N, C-alpha and C positions, 0 to 999 in steps of 0.2 A: 362480701360477708359470708364464709363458707363454713360448714359445720366440722367439726372435728370428729375423728372417728377414737374410740378407745380400745387398745389390746385386750385380750382376753386376760391378762396376767392379772389385772388389776381394773375391776369394771369403773372403780371409783377415782381412776388417776387423774381424769380430767373433771370429774363433777363434784370432788371433794369439797371444793370451796363453797358451792351452792349446797349441797347436801345438809350439812351441819345447820346453816342460818335457815332452811326451809322447815327443818324438822321441829325447830322451837316451838312455834304453836302446837304442833302435836303433844309435845310434850307438857305444855301447860293442861291440857285434858288428861294425859295420862299420870302424870305425878302424883296426884291423890289415892287414885287407885292403885296405883302401885305400891304406895306406901302403906295403905291398908292391906294390902295383901302381903306384904312383907312384915308385918308389926307381929314382933316375936319370935320371928325365926332365927335360928342358931346360924353363927357364921362356920367358918371364911364362907365367902360369897362370891361367886363365879359370875361375871358380868359378859356374857356371851356376845360378840360382834357389839362390841362397846360403841365403835364411831367415833364420835369427837367427846363423848362423855356426859351429855346431857343425864342418861340414864344411871351412871355410875356417879351423879351428883346426888340424884335422888336416892341413890342407896346408901350414900353416907350419910345424909341428913336423916334418914329413916333409922338407921341402923349405926349411932354412933360407936366409935370404939371397935368395930368389926373389921376385919382385915378384907380388903378387897382384890381380887384378881380381875383385871379388865382385859378382856382378850379383843385384839383387833388387828387381822391380817393386814388391812390396807395402809401402807403408809402415807397416805395423803389423811386421811382421817384419823389416824395415830397421832400426827403429829398436831390435830386439834386438841386431841386427847390429853397428850404430854403436857401442851401448853395448859390446858385446864388445871390438871393436878399439880403441874410446877406452880401455878400462881396461888397455891392454897398450902400454907404450911400443915394443916390437919389433914389433907389429904394426901401430901407429899411422904407422911408418914406411914399411910397403911393402905395406899393405894400401890398396885404391882402391875404396870401395864407391859403385856405381852405380846410381842409381835410374831402372831401366829393365829391360825384356826382353831376351834376348839379342841379338836380330836388329835392336833401335833402339840397341845400345851402343856408344860410343866406345871402339873398342879397338886395340891396338897392330897396324900392319900384318902383323907375323908373331907367330904364337903357338906357345910351347911344348907347352903342356898344358892341355887343357879337362877339367873334373871337371864332371859332370851328374849327381848323386846325386837319387833319389826327384821327379824332374821331367818327363822325358821325355815322360811321357803328358799333361801340359800342351800339347804341340807336334801341332798337327795335321798331316797328310800332306804339305802345302805348305811348312809351317814346317820338318819334317823335312828334307825335301829341301835348302832353304836353308841349313840346318845344314852337313848333310853338304858340300855344295859349299864351305861357309866352310872346313871343315876341309880339303878336299882342296887348297884355294887357298893356306892360309895356315899350315899345320904347318909348322914347322921340320923339317929331317931327324932322326930320332930322336923326334921329338913322337908324342904319344899323347893319345887321350880315353879317360875313364872313366866310364863310367854302368852304371846298373842297370835291367832291367826288372822291373817289379811286375807280381804278378798282378791281374788275370786277362789271361791272354794273348789271350783270346777274347771278343766281347761276350756274356758269362752273366752271370747272377746271382750274387750273393754274400751269404749267408745275414749277418743282424745280428749282428755280432760284438762282444766287448768287445775292443779292441785296446791299451787303456793304463788304468791305474790308479795312483794315487800320493797321498799325504798331505803336506800343508805345514800346521804348525799345526793347527789345528782343523778344518782343510777337508779333504774327500778330494775327487779329482777322478778323473771316469771319462770316456774316449774310446770311443764307438762308431762303428761305420759298416756300412752296408749299400751294395751294387750292384745297379743293373737296366741291361739292355740298353737301348740308346738310339739305336740304328742299326747298321750292318754292322761299323762299326769304333770304337763308343765303347760306354761304360756311363756311367752317373750314379751317382756318388758321394752318399749322403747320411748326414751326419755328424752325431752328437750328442754335445755336450760336457756331462757334468751334474756339478755340483758341490754337495756336502752339508757342513752344518755341523753339528759334535754330533749326527751321525744323521740329521738332516732335510734334505730339499731345498731348496737355496738357490736354486740358478739353474741353467737350461738353456738352450744356443744350439744351434740347428740350423742347418746350410748343404748346399749341396748344389753339385756342380761336375761338370762332363764330363770326361771322362778316355779320352784315345786309346789303344787297347789296341795293343800290341806285342809281337811275339813274336821269337824267335831266327831263324826262317827269314825273315820278313819282314824283321827287321833287315839281316840278311846280305845279301837281294837288293837292298836299298835301297843299301847302302853299296856294293856290287860296281859300282852304275851309276856312281860318282864315284871308282873303284879305288882304294878303301878296304878295308880286311880287319878283320876280327873275330874275336878269341879268347877265352875265358871265361877268369877269374881269380879264385882262391878258392873258397871251398866252393859247389857248386852252389845250395845253398836260399839263398843271397844273391842270385845274381841279377846278378853284375857281368861286364861284358865290357870289354874293351880293343882299342879302335879306333887302327890305323896306318895310313899311307900306304904303296903301293907305293915300293921304291928308286928312286931317282932315277938 
């Protein structure tokens, strides 16, 4: 059994089959908090880094009738997302899946809401500034963006930890991760996905990716440069923040 390496072009190329199902328990905790943060928000909605569509479903349930643009650059995760949308006639009518990153996506000129869950660390500082400028220019009155900040907030080491375990049929799946500093604003995550069948090792996939660390103070300062405001929403351990524009 040898680990498989993943190319830089799509870090989820080999891990997509594990990522979506291992995120399901995370979304059990996130759903009620995100739903509350979105209550009363206008559309259309952009779901940034929609992955396999857990968040897209939450948005659709919370904001019935609202048009949703689900942006996902990874072909593997996007396949799961498209399958989820296709299975539901109501979603097929109002969810558009875009095969690009946020800054390359063709979006409406005015946006009501942006959701960016489990994704902001993929944006380098320049991409974040462009994103904040997009919000400042295109958010409708009363619009908002909701994102979460994931630890670490500084470039520090994170010990090797099992973050997920589940069983499907005769197979048991484990997800492990560790991080190490990779510069003044980055960590490198090393992820390992292990599969056991009837108690014996059957498969192991290893991936690594760069994550740009971001804490609340830095987020607040960056947003202030674009006349945007941020406030916490929900339990502090989930790290959700709501961004709004200054009143016009």
